[in-house]
C-alpha positions as CSV (number, residue, x, y, z in Angstrom):
1,M,-69.6,-67.4,22.1
2,K,-73.4,-68.3,21.9
3,F,-74.0,-67.0,25.1
4,F,-72.4,-63.6,24.3
5,Y,-74.2,-62.9,21.4
6,G,-77.7,-64.4,23.2
7,I,-76.7,-61.6,25.7
8,L,-76.1,-58.9,23.2
9,S,-79.2,-59.6,21.4
10,L,-81.4,-59.3,24.5
11,L,-79.4,-55.7,25.2
12,G,-79.8,-55.0,21.5
13,M,-83.7,-55.1,21.9
14,I,-84.2,-54.1,25.3
15,L,-82.1,-50.9,25.2
16,P,-83.5,-49.1,22.0
17,Y,-87.0,-50.2,23.0
18,S,-86.3,-48.9,26.6
19,Q,-86.3,-45.2,24.8
20,F,-89.0,-46.1,22.1
21,I,-91.7,-47.5,24.1
22,P,-91.8,-44.2,26.3
23,W,-91.8,-42.2,23.1
24,I,-94.7,-44.2,21.6
25,Y,-96.4,-43.8,25.1
26,E,-96.2,-39.7,24.6
27,N,-96.4,-39.1,21.1
28,G,-98.5,-42.2,19.7
29,F,-97.3,-44.0,16.9
30,S,-96.6,-41.3,14.3
31,I,-94.2,-42.2,11.6
32,T,-94.3,-38.3,10.4
33,Q,-93.6,-37.0,14.2
34,L,-90.6,-39.8,14.3
35,L,-89.2,-38.6,11.2
36,H,-89.3,-35.2,12.1
37,E,-88.0,-35.5,15.6
38,A,-85.0,-38.1,14.2
39,S,-84.2,-35.2,11.4
40,Q,-84.5,-32.4,13.3
41,S,-80.4,-31.7,13.4
42,H,-77.7,-32.4,11.1
43,I,-76.4,-35.3,13.5
44,G,-79.6,-36.5,14.0
45,T,-79.7,-37.2,10.2
46,F,-76.4,-38.8,10.3
47,A,-77.0,-41.2,12.7
48,W,-80.2,-42.0,11.0
49,L,-78.9,-42.7,7.5
50,D,-75.9,-44.4,9.2
51,V,-78.3,-46.9,10.8
52,V,-80.4,-47.4,7.6
53,V,-77.2,-48.2,5.5
54,S,-76.0,-50.7,8.4
55,A,-79.2,-52.2,8.4
56,V,-79.5,-52.8,4.3
57,V,-76.0,-53.8,4.6
58,L,-76.8,-56.5,7.3
59,I,-79.8,-57.6,5.8
60,G,-77.6,-58.1,2.5
61,F,-74.9,-60.2,4.6
62,I,-77.7,-62.4,6.5
63,L,-79.2,-63.4,3.2
64,Y,-75.6,-64.3,1.4
65,E,-73.7,-65.7,4.1
66,G,-76.8,-67.5,5.5
67,K,-77.8,-69.1,2.4
68,K,-74.0,-69.8,1.3
69,E,-73.6,-71.6,4.8
70,E,-77.1,-73.5,4.1
71,M,-78.4,-71.9,7.5
72,K,-81.8,-72.2,8.9
73,Y,-84.1,-69.4,10.2
74,L,-82.6,-66.6,8.3
75,W,-85.8,-64.7,8.7
76,F,-85.5,-64.4,12.3
77,P,-82.6,-61.4,12.3
78,V,-83.9,-60.2,9.1
79,I,-87.2,-59.2,10.8
80,G,-85.2,-58.5,14.0
81,T,-83.0,-55.9,12.3
82,L,-86.5,-54.4,10.7
83,I,-88.5,-54.4,14.1
84,V,-85.8,-53.2,16.3
85,G,-82.3,-52.8,14.5
86,V,-78.9,-53.9,13.8
87,S,-78.8,-54.1,17.2
88,L,-80.9,-56.8,17.5
89,G,-80.1,-58.4,13.9
90,L,-76.5,-58.8,13.8
91,P,-75.8,-60.3,17.0
92,L,-78.8,-62.6,16.3
93,F,-77.4,-63.6,13.3
94,L,-74.3,-64.3,14.8
95,Q,-75.7,-66.3,17.3
96,L,-77.6,-68.6,14.7
97,R,-74.3,-68.7,12.8
98,E,-72.3,-70.3,15.7
99,I,-75.2,-72.6,16.7
100,H,-75.2,-73.6,12.9
101,N,-71.5,-74.1,13.0
102,E,-71.4,-76.3,16.2
103,K,-74.0,-78.4,14.6
104,K,-72.0,-78.8,11.4
105,R,-68.7,-79.7,13.4
106,R,-70.7,-82.3,15.7
107,T,-72.2,-84.0,12.5
108,T,-68.4,-84.3,10.6
109,E,-66.8,-85.5,13.9
110,V,-69.3,-88.5,14.2
């Protein structure tokens, strides 16, 4: 699963940025232009609000679950969620959790 989550983390970063970087090249880094284009239709607004709510839920889950499990490096998936989105933050957190659980199993077996 570590490998699977790692591949999804890469795809979760590459695919969104494959569209965002050309947009920035064409429009510059204009937050107002970004918000205007993202909310030009009801379906666009729907998609963005869905992403925002999902990102807030994910960050809460990362912080709660990560602290409960005493995981390290929780800031990686939080920053990934804020900079890229849920498409990076979720698989990155799941990968870190797999690595953490694997280390826990090894220490309890010894």
